[in-house]
N, C-alpha and C positions, 0 to 999 in steps of 0.2 A: 754407273755409266755418266760422264759429263757430256752435255749438250753445249756447243758452241756455234751459236747462231751467225749467219754472215750479216753483214752491213748494207742497209739499204741507204739510200741518198739521205733520207731524213735524219737516221742514225750516225750519218758521217758528219752530218752538220753539226748535229748537238755535241758530239765527241770534241769536233775540232773548237768549237765555240766555249766549250766548257772549262778549256785550259786557263788557269788564272791570268787574268788582265789580256788575255788575246782578244785582237781585233779582228774585224772582218772588212775587207778593203777590195774594190774592183782592181784586178791585175790583168790588163788586155782584155781577153774573152772570158776570163775566169774569175774568181775570188780567191785572194790570197788572204792566208791567216797569219798574223804578225804578232811579235811579242816585243814591245818597245821599239817599233819601227823595223824590224828584221823579219823576213819571211821564213816561216817554218814549214808551211805547206801550200800547198795551191789546190784548189776543187776543180776539176773539169766534169762539170754535171753530165754534156751530152756524151762523153767516153765513159761516163761511169768510172772515173779514178782520181785517185788523189795522189799529188805528187809530194813527197817529204824531204826534207834537207837531212841527209843523213852523213855520217863520215863515210868515205870508202870502205873501211873495214866493217862499221854496221851494215853497210849494204849489202857485201858479201854474206854476212849471218842472216840477215832477212829474205834475202834473195832463196836460200835455202828452201822457204816455205813454198815457192810456187806461183805465190799470189803478189808477190814483190818482184820488180826487175828494174833493171838499171835504165833512166833515161836513154834513148839509143842516139846520144852524140856527145859533145865536150862535157856537157851538164852532168851527164851520166858518170861519167869519169871523175866528177867532183862530188859524187856521193847523192845526187838527186835521184830520187828512186820512185819510180810508178807504182802504186798500188790497185790492183784490180777489184773494184768493190762487187764485181760478180763472183770472185772466188776466196775473198780474204774473210777468214775467221773473226768475230768480234773482237776477242782476246788479242790476237795478233796486230790487227788495227790499232787498238787501243795502246798497245805496247809501241808500236812503230810511231804513233802520234806524240806519244810521252817522250821517245827518244829524241824526235825533232825538236821537239819542244825545248826539251832540257838542254840538247846542243845549243841553241841559241842562248838560254839562260847561263850556262858555262861560259860562252864567249864574252857575255856582258860582264860577269863577275870577273873574268881574266882581265879586262881592259880597265875595270875600276881598281884592281891591285896595281898597276902601272903606274 
């Protein structure tokens, strides 16, 4: 039997800051996690959620989990997705963070090719 632990605030922060070259910067009333100046996640400690920059297609897949859900506005239609830290399994959270991070890396690499 495999046990997948939930993510507490400290774990979430550690995972977000463990991404290569990621920086943490203030963003309004929360922290933003960036790679080369582009946000891949924000962290709302008060509400215990992380918001990830996914594609709309990725968002659809992750939202099947039940702990991921679209931001309820225009940003959500663009792929921005909340992750409820009270519900998410660590493995799913790590996969979501990695996906959001890699989306930004891919965008940066596409621009270099042009």
